[in-house]
C-alpha positions in Angstrom: 41.5 -25.0 -52.0 41.9 -24.2 -48.3 44.9 -21.8 -48.0 44.8 -20.1 -44.6 48.1 -18.4 -45.2 46.4 -15.9 -47.6 44.4 -14.6 -44.7 47.4 -12.5 -43.6 47.1 -9.4 -45.7 50.3 -7.7 -44.9 53.0 -6.5 -42.4 53.7 -2.9 -42.9 56.9 -1.2 -41.7 56.8 2.6 -41.6 60.1 4.2 -40.8 60.3 7.8 -39.5 63.0 9.9 -38.0 63.1 12.2 -35.0 66.1 14.1 -33.6 68.3 11.5 -32.1 65.7 8.8 -32.5 64.9 6.3 -35.2 61.6 4.4 -34.9 60.0 1.6 -36.8 56.2 1.5 -36.4 55.0 -2.0 -37.4 51.5 -3.3 -37.8 49.9 -6.6 -38.7 46.6 -6.9 -40.4 44.4 -9.9 -40.9 41.2 -10.6 -42.7 38.7 -13.1 -41.2 37.8 -15.0 -44.4 36.6 -18.4 -43.4 33.6 -20.0 -41.7 34.5 -22.1 -38.7 34.2 -25.3 -40.9 36.6 -24.1 -43.7 34.2 -22.5 -46.2 35.1 -19.1 -47.6 33.1 -16.0 -46.4 31.4 -14.7 -49.5 28.2 -13.0 -48.3 29.7 -9.8 -46.9 33.0 -7.9 -46.8 35.5 -9.4 -44.4 36.1 -8.3 -40.9 39.7 -7.0 -40.5 41.9 -7.1 -37.4 44.9 -4.8 -37.1 47.5 -5.0 -34.4 50.0 -2.1 -33.9 52.0 -0.4 -31.2 49.9 1.9 -28.9 49.5 5.6 -29.1 52.7 7.5 -29.9 54.3 4.0 -30.6 54.5 3.3 -26.9 56.2 0.2 -25.8 53.7 -0.1 -23.0 50.5 -0.7 -25.0 49.3 -2.4 -28.1 46.3 -1.3 -30.2 43.9 -4.0 -31.4 41.6 -2.6 -34.0 38.5 -4.3 -35.6 36.9 -2.9 -38.8 34.3 -4.2 -41.1 30.6 -4.0 -42.1 27.8 -3.7 -39.6 25.8 -6.7 -40.6 22.7 -5.9 -38.4 21.7 -9.5 -38.1 21.4 -9.1 -34.3 19.5 -6.5 -32.3 21.7 -4.0 -30.7 22.1 -5.0 -27.0 20.0 -2.5 -25.0 21.9 -3.0 -21.7 25.4 -2.5 -23.1 27.4 0.7 -22.7 29.8 2.1 -25.2 33.3 2.0 -23.9 32.5 -0.5 -21.1 32.8 -4.3 -20.6 29.7 -6.3 -21.5 29.4 -9.9 -20.2 27.0 -11.1 -22.9 28.9 -9.6 -25.8 29.3 -12.9 -27.6 25.5 -13.3 -27.8 25.5 -10.5 -30.3 27.4 -9.3 -33.4 31.1 -9.1 -32.4 34.7 -9.6 -33.4 37.5 -11.3 -31.4 41.3 -11.7 -31.3 43.2 -14.4 -29.4 46.9 -14.2 -28.4 48.4 -17.4 -27.1 51.8 -18.6 -25.9 53.3 -22.1 -26.0 52.0 -22.9 -22.6 48.4 -22.6 -23.7 47.6 -19.4 -21.9 45.9 -16.7 -24.0 44.4 -13.3 -24.0 40.9 -12.9 -25.6 39.9 -9.4 -26.9 36.3 -8.9 -28.0 34.5 -5.8 -29.4 31.2 -5.1 -31.0 30.1 -2.5 -33.5 28.5 -0.4 -30.8 31.6 0.1 -28.6 31.3 -2.4 -25.8 34.0 -4.9 -25.3 35.3 -7.7 -23.1 39.0 -8.6 -22.3 39.6 -12.0 -20.8 42.7 -13.9 -19.5 42.5 -17.6 -20.0 44.7 -19.9 -17.9 44.1 -22.7 -20.4 41.2 -23.8 -22.6 38.2 -21.6 -22.0 39.5 -21.0 -18.4 38.7 -17.3 -18.2 39.6 -16.0 -14.8 40.1 -12.3 -15.2 38.0 -9.5 -16.7 40.0 -6.3 -17.5 39.4 -2.8 -18.8 41.1 -0.8 -21.5 40.9 2.5 -23.3 38.6 2.2 -26.3 37.3 4.2 -29.3 34.7 3.7 -32.0 33.9 5.1 -35.4 30.7 4.0 -37.0 28.4 5.3 -39.8 25.6 2.8 -39.7 27.0 0.4 -42.2 30.7 0.2 -41.3 32.5 0.3 -38.0 36.1 0.6 -36.7 36.7 -0.1 -33.1 40.0 0.1 -31.2 41.1 -1.1 -27.8 44.5 0.0 -26.4 45.7 -3.0 -24.4 48.5 -2.7 -21.8 51.3 -5.1 -22.6 51.0 -6.6 -19.2 47.6 -8.1 -20.3 49.3 -10.3 -22.9 50.8 -13.6 -21.8 54.6 -13.5 -22.2 56.2 -14.9 -25.4 53.0 -14.8 -27.6 53.6 -17.0 -30.6 50.1 -18.0 -31.8 47.1 -16.1 -32.9 43.5 -16.5 -34.2 40.7 -14.1 -34.8 36.9 -14.6 -35.1 33.6 -12.9 -35.8 30.1 -14.0 -35.2 26.6 -12.7 -35.9 23.1 -13.8 -36.2 20.6 -15.0 -33.6 22.1 -17.5 -31.0 19.0 -19.8 -31.4 18.8 -19.3 -35.1 21.2 -19.2 -38.1 24.2 -17.9 -36.3 27.4 -17.5 -38.3 30.9 -18.2 -36.9 33.8 -16.9 -39.0 37.5 -17.3 -38.2 40.9 -16.5 -39.5 42.2 -20.0 -39.0 39.4 -22.5 -39.2 39.1 -25.8 -37.3 38.8 -29.3 -38.7 35.1 -30.0 -38.7 35.7 -33.8 -38.6 37.6 -33.5 -35.4 35.7 -30.6 -33.9 32.1 -30.6 -35.3 31.0 -27.5 -33.5 32.4 -23.9 -33.8 35.0 -23.2 -31.1 37.6 -20.4 -31.7 39.3 -21.3 -28.4 41.0 -24.5 -29.6 44.6 -23.4 -29.5 45.8 -26.2 -31.8 44.2 -24.3 -34.7 46.0 -21.0 -33.9 48.8 -20.2 -36.2 52.1 -18.4 -35.9 52.1 -14.6 -35.4 55.2 -12.3 -35.5 53.9 -10.5 -32.4 57.4 -9.3 -31.5 57.2 -7.0 -34.5 54.6 -4.8 -32.7 55.6 -5.7 -29.1 59.3 -6.5 -28.9 59.3 -6.6 -25.1 57.0 -9.6 -25.1 59.8 -11.9 -26.2 61.6 -11.5 -22.8 58.6 -10.7 -20.7 57.6 -12.5 -17.5 54.1 -13.1 -16.3 52.6 -9.8 -15.0 50.7 -9.4 -11.7 47.5 -10.0 -13.6 48.6 -13.3 -14.9 50.2 -14.3 -11.5 46.8 -13.6 -9.9 45.0 -15.7 -12.4 47.5 -18.6 -12.2 47.4 -18.7 -8.4 43.7 -18.2 -8.0 42.4 -21.5 -9.2 38.9 -21.0 -10.5 38.4 -17.7 -8.6 38.5 -14.2 -10.2 40.9 -12.0 -8.4 41.4 -8.9 -10.4 39.5 -6.2 -8.6 37.4 -5.0 -11.6 36.0 -8.4 -11.9 34.0 -8.0 -8.7 32.2 -5.1 -10.2 31.3 -7.1 -13.3 30.1 -10.1 -11.2 27.8 -7.8 -9.2 26.6 -6.2 -12.5 25.9 -9.7 -14.0 24.0 -10.8 -10.8 21.8 -7.6 -10.9 21.1 -8.1 -14.6 20.2 -11.8 -14.1 17.8 -10.9 -11.3 16.3 -8.2 -13.6 15.8 -10.7 -16.4 14.1 -13.2 -14.1 11.8 -10.6 -12.7 11.0 -9.1 -16.1 
């Protein structure tokens, strides 16, 4: 029986005491246990997503960590760099997390087992209009990986209430697998699409980022919302140039 609620493994609350300060360090952990069309993942260990306060339990950052087996059903991208954004990351093995508010705006965080990543702001369905950078780290031993991105709280849309996570692997033109935390209805949406916000489910995001409850849209979001279809965050220009250079290289090769 389909029971997406069991995908949430646990909410941990670790309480520790410092002189004059009492802190609660919460984290949420989820297991991506379903294919996009509501079949259980049984052919490999599940990919986990852990969300926690940033380093030293800072209120200014949130850590998003992915961990799981390296399935090696895709070639390692030869033009990606560890610790840097990679525009074609979703053509390879990767894991993703989506954080949405009630207005349909969402943050998409993507990482692969080799340390490259992508962070996108979406002003609506698949309306990515900003590419951002974050501090990252990677631990991998050839069969298992654990990647972490430290995300500034200003990247998240205010008042996050919904969440989904996804993982994909396999050749894009072959037998590619799409796995999700909260799967879609294949009768209504017959193709894999983790961006459909109606299938996101409630997340207690304020447990790890209390300030998000009363937050306003940051300058990143205001840029996105006022820019129409253009990309206005400065780092995006570098990525656009990089993409153009790579496209020319692929055409000439």
